[in-house]
N, C-alpha and C positions, 0 to 999 in steps of 0.2 A: 504493501500500499502505497504510496506515494503520500509527502505531505506538502512538495510545492507543484511548480511548472516541473518536478522532473518526469513527467511521461515522454519515453523518445516519441521521434516523429513516426518512424514505424509501426511502434505498436497503437498509437491514435490510429493511423490510419488504416492499421485491419481492424481495430474496436468501430472505427466510424466504416467502414464499407460496409457490413450487411444494411445498414438504414434504406441504405436507396433499393435492393431488391424486400425491404421491407414496406416501404412507401407505394414502393409501383404499383400495386394493386389495389392500393386501398379507396381510392377517389373511381377507375373504372367499376371494382366491385360494388360500389353504393350507387354512383353513376350511369352506367352504362348496364350492369347487369338487369336490374329490375325491369328497365324496357326490352330488354332480349328478349326475357322467357317472358313479358306481359305482350308481345306485338310479333316478334318474328315467330317464337314459338306458340303465340298462341292461347297463352293458359288464363291470362286476364288480369286487372290488376287487385282483384281480391282475393286469387288464389295466391299472386307472389306476394301480395304483402301478408296473409297469414303465415304462407312458406318462411320467409325473412326472418318476421318476427317473431315466430315460434323457435326459430334456431338461436335469435341472438337471446332469448329470454332464456334460452339453457345454457347457453353458453357464459351468460353472466355468474351463472354457480360458480364456475371452472376457477374465474378470475381468482378471490380471495383466497381459494384452495393451490392455486398454484402460486401466491405470494408469499402463503406464512410456509408451507412446506420447504420453500425451495431457499427461505432464511433460514430454517431448520434445519436442512442438509447442508447450510454454508455452500452447496456446491450450484455453479451456474449451466457448467457445461451441458452436461446429461439433459436437461431441460430445453437449453437451444437446441441442440440435436436431434432429439425427438419430436419435438414441436415441427420443427422446419419439415421431417419428415413428412408431416401429417399435412400439414400446410401447403406442401408443394402437391400432394394427391387429391387433396381437395379441388384448390385451383385448377386445375388442368379437365379434374368432372366438369367442374362448373361451366369452366369456357370452353369445352370439346362435349357439350352436350349431346345425345342420340336424338334421331328425329321426331322419337315419341318419349321424350322426356315429357315427367310433368311435375305435378307439386312434389312429389315422395322425393324425386332424384336436389329437385332447385333445395328444400328441405335437409337432406341428407349430407348431402356435402358440403352444405352452406356451416353445418354444424362443425363437419373435420376441417375447414379452413378457419374458421373462426376459434376454435378450441387448439389447433394446432400454433395458429395464430398468438396466443394467449401465453403459450409454453415458451415461444420465441422471446415476445416483445418485455414481458415483466421480468426476467432474469437479465434479458439484457438492458436493458435501465436501471435497474438494482446494481449489474455487475459496474456502468458508468459510472456510479456515484462510489464504487470502490474500488477502483483504478487510482483515483485521486481526490481527496476529500478536502484539500484546500479550496479555499474560497474561490482565488483565480483559476485554478488549477481544473476546479470541477468547470469553470466557466468555459473553459478552453473544451473539455472532454463533451457538453452538451453541446456546446455553439459545432465542435467539428462532426457531430452526430445528426444534429435538427439541420445542418447545409447540406450534408451528403443526403437526408432525406428528401430535400428539397428537389434535389438533381432528379430524384425519383418520381416525383410527383410532375417531373417538366417531361421527362420519358413516361411517364402516362400519359401526359395528353399527347404526346409528339407520336408514338407509335401507332396509334390506333390514327390519326391524321395522317402520318405517312402512310399506311396502308390503303387507308381510302385514298389517298391522291394518286397511288398504284391501281388503283382499278380493282382492291381486295373488298369484298361483301364485308357491312360491319362485323357478323359471324367470326368472319377469319382475321378480321382484326384482333378478335379479342383471342382467337387461338393462340394467336402471334404472342400477343401480349403474356398469356401464358406462359408459354415457353419460352421465353427471353427471361420471364421472372424466375423460373425455375432455374436457368442455366446461371444466370447471375447469382442466384439465392444460393448454389451449388455451390460456386465458388469463394463468395465472399463469406460464408458460413466457416468452409475448411480453412480459409485464413484465420479467422476469428479463434476456431477453437482449437490450431494447433500451432497457432504464431503469439497468440497471448496467455500470460499465463493466469489461475483464480487468483485470487485475494483470498488469506484464511481469512477466519473469524478472530478479533483482534481477542487477545486474552485477557481475561481476567472481569469481559463483559456480560458471560452467561451465554446461556443457550437460550434463542427464542420457542417460545411454547409454540406446538403443532395448530392448534387452536387458540390463538390467544384473544384475550378480553375484548371487545371493543367500545367498552367504558371509556378509554383513555381517547379513544378520535372520537368519539362520538360529544365527548364534552371537549373536542377542540376547536372552539370557535372560527379560527382564522382559516383551520382546516375545510369545515365543511361549509364556509361561506363562497371561500374559494371554487371548491368543488363542487358547488351548486350553480356559480356563476359558470365553470366549465363545462357543463352537462348543457346548463339554457345555449350557452353559446353553440356548446355544440348542434343542435337543435335548430339554430338558424343558420347552421353550415349545415345541415343533412337534408332541409325539405328542399331548398332552392337545387342542390344536388340531385334528389329525387328526381322532380320534376323538369331540371335541365333537360332532358331529349325531349320530352314532350314539348316545353317552352321553344326552343329552336325548332324542332320540327314541325310543330304544329301552329302554333302562333306566328315566328316569324317566315314559317315555308322555308327553312334553307334543309339542306342534306347533311350528309355526315362529314364529307369534308369540312363544312363551316364547323359542325360541333366540336371538331376536333381544333380544328383552329383558336376556337374559342378559349376551350378548353389549356391549349397552349398560350395564349397570351394572358390566360387569366393565373396562369403559373410563373411566369416569364415577370409579371408583373409582384407577385408574392417574394419573388426573389431579391429583386431591383429593388425593392422597398425595406427589406429586412434591413439592411447599415442605418437607414433614416430612421427606423424605429427606436432601434439599439440607440440612435445617438440621442433621440427624444429623449428617451427612456433616463439615460443618463444625465439630463437637466429636472425632469420634471417628478422620476420616481415611476416603475417598472406600470404599476397597475392605473397610474393617470394616462399614461401613454396607450396602453390595451385600452385606455374606455373611449381615449381621441379616436382611436382606430375602427371601435365599434360604431361610433356615433358615425363619421367618415360613413363606412357603409350603411349605413340607414339612410342618409342623404342620397347615397349612388341608386337607392333601392327603390326611391319616391317616384321617377319618372317612369317605369318599368312595365305597368298596368297600361299603360297609354299606348305602347309598342304593340306593332302590328307588323303585317304583312313586309318583307322587303327591309324593315328599319336594321340591317345589320351593324351599322357603323354606329349608331345610336347606342345596342347590346353589346358592341366592344368596345366603348367608353366604358359602360356600367362594367365588364369585366376586369378592366384595367384600373378602374376604382377597389371594386371590390374585391382583384386579385392585390391590390397592397393593401390594403384592410387586412388578408389572410397571411400576409406576412409579419405582422402583428400578434396574429393568434397562433403562429409558428413558434417564433422566438421567444415571446416576453411569458404567456402562460406556464411552460415549463420550467422558466426560470423562477417564476414566483412558487412552483411548487419545490422546490428543490429549498428556496428560505424556508417553509414551512415543514417538510422533513426535518430541518434543520431545529425550530420549534418544539417541534414533538418531543425530538431527541431530549432536549435541554430541559423539558417539563417533564416526563417522564420516568426519565433516571432509568431507565431499563437496556436492554440488550437491543441490537439498530433493529428495525422492521423497515429498511427501506424497501424490501420487497411488497409485504403487504403493504404500504401505501400507494407504491406504484401501482399494485393490483386495482384499488381501490377508484385511481384517477383512469385507467384503464377501462376498466370497470362504467365510471362515468360517460367517459365517450360509445362506451357501444350501445348505451342504453340509449342515447341519444340519439346515436343510428337508428336503433332498432325504433325509438319513438316516431322520429322523423317518416319512415317509410310506413307506419300505422296509420301517421296523422295525414300525411301528404296525401297519398295513393285515395285510399275510401273517401277524403274529403272533395276531392276534382271530381272522383267519381261520382257522388251525392250530387255536384252541378250538373252533369250531365254529361261530364269527358270521357270520353271511350277511345283508345288510339287506335283502336282497330277499324273506325271510324272513319271514310276518305275526307268527310267533310264535317266537323262540329258545330255544332251552332253559334254562333257569335256570343250567348251568355254564356256557354262553356268556356270557348277561350280567353274571355275575360275574367273566368275565375280561375284558371289556372295562371294566367298573369299577378291578381289580385291574391293566391297564396302563395303564389311563387315571392312575392316580396313582401308581402304585409305581414305573413306570421315571421320571418327572421327579421324585420323592422320593430315588432314586439317583442321578441325573446332577448333580442340584443340592447333594447333600451330595459328591459329588469335584469341583465346581467350587468351593464353600466350602475344600477341604483344598487348591487351585490358588492361591487370590487372597488367602487370611488371609496366606498371610506375603508379602504383592506389596510389593517394594522401593522403588517411587518413592514415600513419604509427601512430605507437603506439604514439609518440611525439605530434604529433597535436590531436588527439583523445585525449590524455588527457586533453590539451590544451581547447578543447570543452566542455569538460565534467567540468573544471571547471567552464567557462565561465556558462553553464547551470546552475551548483550549487550557482554560488552568483544570477544571475538572479531570481533566484527561492526563493532563503535568502530576495531579494530585496523586491520579491511579497507578502513574508509573506509566502509561502507554505514551505513542505517539501522538502529537495533540491535533495531528489532523486528521486521526482517526472515528 
């Protein structure tokens, strides 16, 4: 375990690289997969929503278990290896469905993908906190991981767009994306598992219980407040992500090439904006900068219900601004979560439980995505929208636009109300880190641990 910025460039690169294949399928699974099964395979919005919501609901139960057991074992590699295998199998089956694939196929393989992803992502994030625990060193590790993850998000938009430009169908583009993800994942995870040593549990801190009490977490107000804001903002991201193919295809009357280009513009804007949000956060605190980003996204969503067929340039500008706001979502909340983990450790005075806390963070993300699908698809269907109908009514198209923009606007305003008074400012976090270091020194441990 390193105490400062001593993590070598080679180890940092090997640790960060798996973030690319981990990020690569996340948005396509949320954005393109529901539309593919509802339209191309003809399952209908209700069946798709039910299958994906059920898979997400069951997957939620595995997150705290993976986090707690990973903490107790003190191992990260076995979980990541097995999880990568399961997630790869699930992804290939989902994006290469047989012609007669039904709701059972979508449910079963989605569940396998979600569980496998949890078994990789949760220990992977906890391992990052263990590789370097100093304040600046942790920022370097998480910054490298998130930056590589953004490259995966960009590639997620580039692969379908490139496949469509070359004349491949949407189904062929999804199949190509799955194969690229599995190939890159095999290489990156191999480098991580064989090239980066695990970090042992610090001596003298005890062993976490396999089924720890949630009472300290439920009484941790900064953690619960941030967790609630993260989940609500996830809903604000998930609803337009779910409706994106329908809005672009049915409202704007644009094809698959335009869908891929819009996604690419969205993620490129996020990457370009990350340094700007970090610079702003250094001046006005991380939570205030995140609030400003969410308010910016709300302003960008305002004209969306008035867009119609052919308004591609206007929607492109919406993608630029909301994509820039996404840059803050990617960079700032994870850093705030790391501050809350430090606060929890100082407050609870027990063995480290980074895996469990990251599991609850991941659990909130998944719950938000599940709620997004469960809310968005039945809601537009209730207003008469059916993607299988060649010419939806004007009222149905208006409903798609209003829900696409209105739900995330309300959700982001709620998240702003939760985050604006976040108590862990820069000054208070510095005081907490100082107390943790003094406690570790008194116990004869490395202060960075």
